[in-house]
Each structure stands twice: as C-alpha cells, then as structure tokens.
N, C-alpha and C positions, 0 to 999 in steps of 0.2 A: 734191742731186736737185731737178730743177725741179718745180714744181706741177704742168704736165702729167704728167711721167711718174711722179709722187705719186697722180696722179687716176689714171692706166693702172694704176698697181701696186694699187690699192684695188678698181677694178672687176674687176681680172683674178682676184685673190684672191678678190672674193665670189662672182663666177661658179662660180668653180671648187669652194668649197666646197659651192653646192647641187647641181652636177652630182656628186661625189663621193658625195652621199645616196643620188640615184636610180641612179646607175650602179653604185653597191655592193650595191643592194639581190637581185638576182637571183645575184650570186656568193653571197651571204650565205646564200640558200636553198639553194644547191648544197653548200656547206662544210659547214653544219649538218645536211643532211638527207641527202646522198648515200649515206653509208653505211649509213643507216637504210633508205631506198628501197630498195637493192640486197638487203638481207635480208628486209626483211618484203614489199616489193612485187614483187621479182622472186625472192622464196626460194632467194637465194643463201646460202651459210655466212658464217661473220665472218671468216674468214679470205681468202675471196676478195673479199669487200666491202671489206675493210682495204686490200688491195692495189689493187683498182680506186680506190678513193678516194685514196691515195697517190700514184698516178700521175696522177689526176687534178689535184690539189694541184700536184705536182710538175712537171707538164708545164706549170700556169698561169704558173708562174713561171720555169721554164726557156726559155718562151717570150716573156718580159721581154726575154732577152737578144737574138733575133731582133727584136722589137719595138724594141732600142735603135739596131740597123743600121740598119730600115727606116724608123721615125720619123725625119722631117728630112732623108731621102735619096729614098726612093722616092715617099713622102706628106710633105706637111706633117703636123703634129701634130695638128691640129683635126681635118684630113679622115680621117685615120687613126683616130683617135677614134671620129668619126661612124661611119665605115664598122664599126669594131667593136661599136658599139651595135645596128647593125641585125643583125650576126652573132650576135652572144648572143641577141637577141630571138628569131631563126629557132631558133637552139638549143633553146631553152628550150620552144619551141611543139613541135620534134619530140621532146624527153624527154616532153612532156604524152603523146603517143602510144605510150610504153614504148619507144621504139627508143634503148636504151642507147648504144650506142658513136658512132653516126651523131650525137645529140643532142650527147654529150658534146665529140667531133670539133669539129662546127661553134661551139658554143658558147666552146672554148677557144680557136680561131683569134681570137674576137673578145677575149674578156678577156685572154687570153696577149699578142696584140699591142698593146694600146691602154693599157695601165695606166702603160706606162713615159710614154708621151705625155702624161699628165696630170700626172706630176711634173716634166717638163720643161717644160711650159707655165708651171707655176710657177715653178721655177728661174729662168727667162728674164727674171721682173721683177724679179730683185735682182742686184746686184753681190757680186762674191766674199765679200768680208766685212760684208755686211748682215747683223746679227743679227735684222733684221725678217724675214729670210727663215725663220729657225726659229720665229717665232712664227705665220706664215703656215702654215707646214707644221704646226704644233700644231693649230690651227685646221681645218685640211684633214683631218688625221686625226680629228679630232673629229666632223667631217662623215660621213666614210667610217664610222665608227663609228654614227653614225644609222641611216644604211642597214643596218647589220648589227641594230641593235636592232628594227625595223622587220621586218626578213627572220627573223631568229630567232624573234620573236615569232609571226609567221605560220606560220611553218614547225611550232612547237607546237601551235597551234591545228589546222592541218590533218594533223599526224601522229597527233592521237585519233582519227580519221575514215578515216586512210589515204588522204586524197584527192590524191595526190601529182599528178595532173593538172591540176586547178584552181589548185594553189600553182605549178607550173610557169608556167602561162600568166598570174599576175601578176607573175611573174619577168620573163615578155616584156614585158607593159606598161609596167612601170618603163622598160626599156630604150627600148623608143621615146618615151617621155616624154622621158628623157635626151637623145634624139637631137633631138628638138624645141628641148629648151633650146640646145643646142650651136649649132645653125641659127639660132635668134634672137640667139644673142652671138658670131656669126663673126667680126664685126672686132676684137672685145675679144681674142680668142682667137688672133690673126694671129702667125704664127712670128716670132722675131727673129734674123737672122744665123745661119739653119741652111743648110747645101748646097742643100736644095730651094728655099729664097725666091731665091736668086741665078740659078734656072735659066730658060731663056725658057719660052713658052707650049708648043711643039712639044717641046721636051724633058721638060717635066712631062706632057705626055700618055703620051709612050713611056714614061718611068719609072713612071707609074701603071700602064700595062699590064701592064708587067713584074712589077709588086706586086702585082697583082690574081691572075695567074699563080702567084707564089708562094705567097700565101693558098690557092689551090686546091689547089696541091699539100702545103699542110702540111695541109688537111683531109683528104686521101686517105691523107696517111702516119699520121697520128692515128687513123684509125678502125683501121688495121693496128695501130699500136702498142699501143692501149689494149686488145687482145684477149690481147696477150702483155706483159702488166703486167711480169712480172718482167723480162723483155728490157729493157724499155722504161727501167726504173728504174736497170740498169745502165750503159745509156746516158747519162741522165742525171749519174750520178756520173761518168763519163768526161769527158763535157762541162765538168762543175763544175772537175775537174782541169785541163784543158786551159784553162780562163779563169785559173788561178792563173800560167800562164806569160805569157799576155797580157797580165796586168796586172804583171809582172815586165819584159816586152818594153817597153811604154810607158813605165814606171819607168827603164829604163834609157835609152830613146831623147828624155828630155826635154832640153833644151837648158840649164838652170839647177839648180844643185846644190839651190834650194829646192823647184822643182818636182819633183824626183826624190825628196826627202825626203818630200814630200807624198804622193804615188804609193806610196812604202814604208809609210807610216802607215795608208794606206788600205787595204792588203794586209792588214797587222795587225788591224784594227779588223774586216774580212771575217772573219777566223778567229774574232773575239769573237762576232760577230752570228751565226755557223754553230751555235755552242755554244746560245745564247740560243734560236735558230728551231728547233732539233731539240727541244727540249722544249716549245715551242708550238703544233708542228703536231703534236702527239699529242691534241690537242684532238678534231678531226675523226674522230679513228679510235681510239686507245685509251680517251681519256678520256671520251668520249661513250657508249661501250660500259659503260665502269665508272661512269658514273652511271646508264645505262639498265639496269645488273643488278645492282651491288652498293652502290647507294645508297638508303636509304630516304627516297623523294622526296615522301612525304606529310608535309606543313607546314601544320599548322593546319586536319587536314580536307581539304586541297586538295592535288590530286596535280600536281605539277611534273613537264612534257615534257623529256626531256634536252634540246632546243633550248633552252630558257630558261633553263636554266644557264649557257647563255654569254653569255646577257644581263648577268650580273654583271659580266663584263668589258667589255662595251659602254658599259653605264652610268657606270663608273669612268672609261673613256677619255673621254667625251663630256664629261663633267662637268671630268674631270682635263687633260684637254687645253688649253684657254683658262685654267684655275687656272693650271696648271705655265710657261704662257708668261708670265703677270702676276708669278707667283713669279722665275723668270728673272730678269725684268725688273728688278725690285727687288732681288733680290740682286747683281747686276752694277751697279746704281746705287750700293750699299753698298761696291763693292769686291770681291767674291766673285767669285773666278774659275771659273765653273758651265762648265768643259770636255767636249766629246766624250768623250775617253778616261774621265773621272771618269763620265758620265754610263753608258756601256758597262757599266764595271765593277758600278755599283750595280746594272744591270738583271740581270747575271748573279747576284749575290748573292738578288735578289729573288727570280726565278725559280726560283732552285736550293733557297731556302727554300720555296718553294711547295710543291714535289716531296716535299719533305722530310715536310713536314706531312701531304699525303696518303698518305705511308708510315705515320707514326705514328698516322693516321686510322684505319687496319687491324687495329692493336692494340688499337682500343676499339669493335669491331665487336659487334654484339649476336649471341644464338645462334643467327639464321639467315645471320649472317654479313654483316648490312648495316651500314653507317655512316651517322652522321647527317649531313643534309644541310649541316649549319651547316660541317663541316670545308671541303666542297667552298667554301662560300661565302670563307672564310678564304683557302683557296689561290689564289682567283682573285682575289683583294684582290692580293695580292702579286704574280701574275703581271701584273695589269693596270697597277699602278705602273710594275714593270718593264719592259713594254711600250712606256709612255710615255717611258722613258729612252733606248729606242732605235729604235723604229719610226718616230716621225717626224723624230725628231735625224737619224738615218742618210739620210734623203731630203735633209733640209736638208745633209747634210755633202756631197754631190757637189758642190754649187754651192762649197765652200768649198777643196775639195781637188784637184777636178781640172780640168785646163784645159779650157776653153770646147768646144774640136773634139772632145773625146773625152768631153764629157758625157753625152751619150744613149748611150753603149756601155758605158759604167761605172756608169749607172742600170741599164741591163739588166743587166748582170753584179751588181750590188748585190743586184737583187731577183730573181736566179736563186738567189741562195745560199739562199732559202726553200724553193725547190724543191728543192734538194739536202738540205734540212735535212729536209724531208717524208719523202724515202726513208730516211733516216737513223730519223725516228719511225716509220716502219713498221715498222722492223726491232726496234725496241723494242716496239712494239704488238704485234707476233706474239709477241714473248718473254713480255708479259704476258697474253695471251691463254693460251698455253701450248698443248699439244699435244691436249689432252684433248677441245677443242672443247665444253666445258660452259659453260652461263652460271649456274650454280649458283655463288653468292657464296663458300661453304666452301670449294668445291673452287680457285676462281680468285684468291680474296684471297693467298693465298701468290705466287703468281706475279706478283701485281699488285704486292706488297708489295715483292719483290726488285727489279723493275725501278724503281718510283719511289724508291727508297733509293739506286739505282746512279745514275740520272740526277741527283736531287737534290745528294748527296754530290759528285760528279764537277764540278758546273758550280759548286758552293761552291768548289772547291779549283781550278778555273779561273778563277773571282773572285778569289780571294787572289794568283794567280800574275800576273792583268793588273795588280792594283793594284801589285803591285812595277814593273811597267813603264809606270807612268803617266808619272813623269817624264820618260822617253825618249820616250814619244811626244807630250808637250808640244814637247819640242826639234824632232820633226821635222814637228809640223804648223805650229809658229811662229804661233800664235794672236796678233794684233793687236787694241788695243782703239782704237777711232774714237768720236767724241762721238756721231756720228750712230746709232751701234749701239744704243744703250740709248733711243732712241725709238722711240713703239708707232705700230702699224698698225693701225686699226680694221678689221675684217672682217664 
C-alpha cells in the first residue's frame, strides 16, 4: 500500500468513526425508548407496543437490503448517507409531535437506506485480505456504541418525566450535526469503483430523480405497513427466505471454485448470525419490559431507568472494541489463527449462556417476584462480548468473502438478517409476556423463565453444532496470511 493510500485509509476510517457516533444517537433513542413511548406516552398495551417496535427494528434492517441496491447505483454512498441524515432528522421532529406512524416511516426511510452506505464506505478503503479492515470495523463499532451510550443515557433521563418530545428533538439535532460532518469531509468519502461513480453527469441526475421517487414510495408504503405490523412482519420473513435463494444464485454464478466456496461459507455464517441476533433483538422488546417490571432497579438508593441497563452493553463494546482489535493483532503475531467461524461460534456460546443466566436469576427472585439487578449486569457482559465476536466482524467479513461487484447487495442482505431476527424475537417476546397482559412479576416470571431457557439452551446447542463444522468452514473460506495483515492502523 502506498503512503497516499494509507493516508486516505486513515482519514476515511477516522471520519467514519465520528460519523458513527452522531448518526447512531437518534436511532439509539428510538431503539431504547419506542416500546416505552408507545405504552407510557401513547397508552397502548404491551403486546401492541412490542409488535410495533418489532416492525420498526425489522424494517430498519430489512431496508438495508434495499439500501444495498440503491447505494452506489442510484446515489453515491456519501450522498445517500447525507440524505438519510436529513430524513432521520425530519422523522424525529414528526415523532416529537406524537405522530407515530408518519414519524417512524420518515425516520426509517433514512436510517434503513443509509446504514449500508457507511459500512460500504469503510470496506472500500481496504483490500480483501487486509486484516486492518477488521480493526477499523472494531473501532467503528465502538464509535457506534458511543452514540448508543449517549442515546440510552439521555433516554433514561427523559423517561423520568416522560418528556418524549424534547428527547426526539435532541435526536433530530444529532442527525443535522452528522449531515454537517459529512458535507465537510465530502472529498474523503468519495466512492471508489461503484456503478454510480462511472456514470456521466446527465445519467447521475436521472438516477437521483428515480432514487428520490423510490424513497417517496418507501415512505408511503411504510405508513401503511406500520399500521398492519403483523402482516408486515410476515412480509419481512418472506423477503428473508427469498434472499437465501439470491445468495445461492450468486454462489452458483461465480466463475471460480474459490469464489463459489466463499459464497457458500457466507450463507452458513448467515444462519449462525440469525441465531445470535434473534436473542440480541429481544433487548428493545421483551428484555426492556422485563427490566422495567421484573427487576429490582433500586441500586444503592438510586433507581436505574430501563434504558440505562442497555448501557452495560454499550460501555463494554466501547472499551472492548479497541481492546479486542489489539488482542487479535497480538494473537495473530504469535501464530494463533483467529478466524471468522471461531469468532461466530464463540458469540453463540456467550449469548446463549447470557440467557440461561437470566432464566437462573428468576429462581432467585424475592417474595414479590423481583430479581436483583446484578443478574442483568452479568447477563449483559456475556451478551456484549458475544456481540463483539460477531457484529463488527460480520461487516468486515463482507470485504473478505464477497466479490466487489455484489458487496453492496450482500452487505444489505447481511444487515437484513437482523430485521428477520427481530421478527423472531417478537414471537419469543410475546411468549414471555404471556396472555395475561399483567405486569406483576409473580405472574410473568414463569413465562419469562420458559422463554429465556428455551432461547439460551437452543443457542448453546447451536454453538456446539457450529463448533463441529468450523474445520469445514475454514476450507471454504481459505483464509490467507500476509505479513501486511498484522500491521496496525491508527484510527
């Protein structure tokens, strides 16, 4: 790599680190507060709130797939991301007026389409087998979680007074700030070898017009789909099933055996990720309701807001992301082969054990049915370390396994997995809440126990199965070692 390329790589990684912080803040507010806003602010019941929240999370990630098709084709990565920030800001403002469906639809059209852009922008700074990509994504993931930390903390403060309007306006302001950052670093974030970058000025204008019409259509469709969440959730599951066949199609279409085998490995890793994210996506639905109603949140005389519990996860990732990047670098220098399949398998064991721990905690509930908050801390520690083994690594994996021409589509597909997982998480959340619609922990604890133990044990078993096929995945991926891969990149 030339000094100029290295300088560009460093500048781009640094810019995107700070962009992640501020662009994530508004989403973190909705992620942690939406179910409480719907129940406490709009006075809907828990079942309706979790269903709408599941649709919100699912559409956010499902739209990443469309973002994968749009980004680099109808818009440049940087222009679609900038447009997305404006749409997120507008969506937050509409939500501040308590217009739920319109606000969510506009917000989703922004966050749903633009998140793929930031990952593709970061990917294009690195060559396929450059392990510095993994470190850059770990740092970027850490930046994203700084945004989550700020958002969760603010949400907890405003939850005390139920001042949701001001909270959403703060989210809008963070998106405007991100928009300004992107404009000021426009040249650094220039697309490289995308379809859109090769178009002439006239065609770019026409493609942008078509893209804007598409976004308008998406907003219109979302307003309707969010009102009929059950139908929408089924649509997303069908779309997820279709994308399995799309991956198979692209795998068969590859011209070399090596490229085909890497695509098959990607498909298997997708199923592993689906198991992990199904458990993880219970956080904005079932887990946050469990923390609100079934956990003694009084710690040292101070009441912890439900959203603040999510900060256990964010703090570990903010600190753990850079530390894990350093650890991987040192282990590889010593000859340890830290591979994607091993990291994914470890993530399944950790999150599975985290949920088993939650089930065990219920057996130690007090006479009123409340469990100690320390159990939540221990569970989130396990879940967070598991997330570090799969979240940023999954994004970095795209550049290693997927041919350049379809990286944006497969990045969108990879991120859509989390949306499909959110639908499954909603199913398990409804199982945990039960049919009584009660918030009394003595009544709901048995159903939560059943759900946690099923999810936890099943995922640990899945981890055991995937551990057995790790050697097979290594053969498919064919990871290579290059001396340059062990060098570091300051971000």
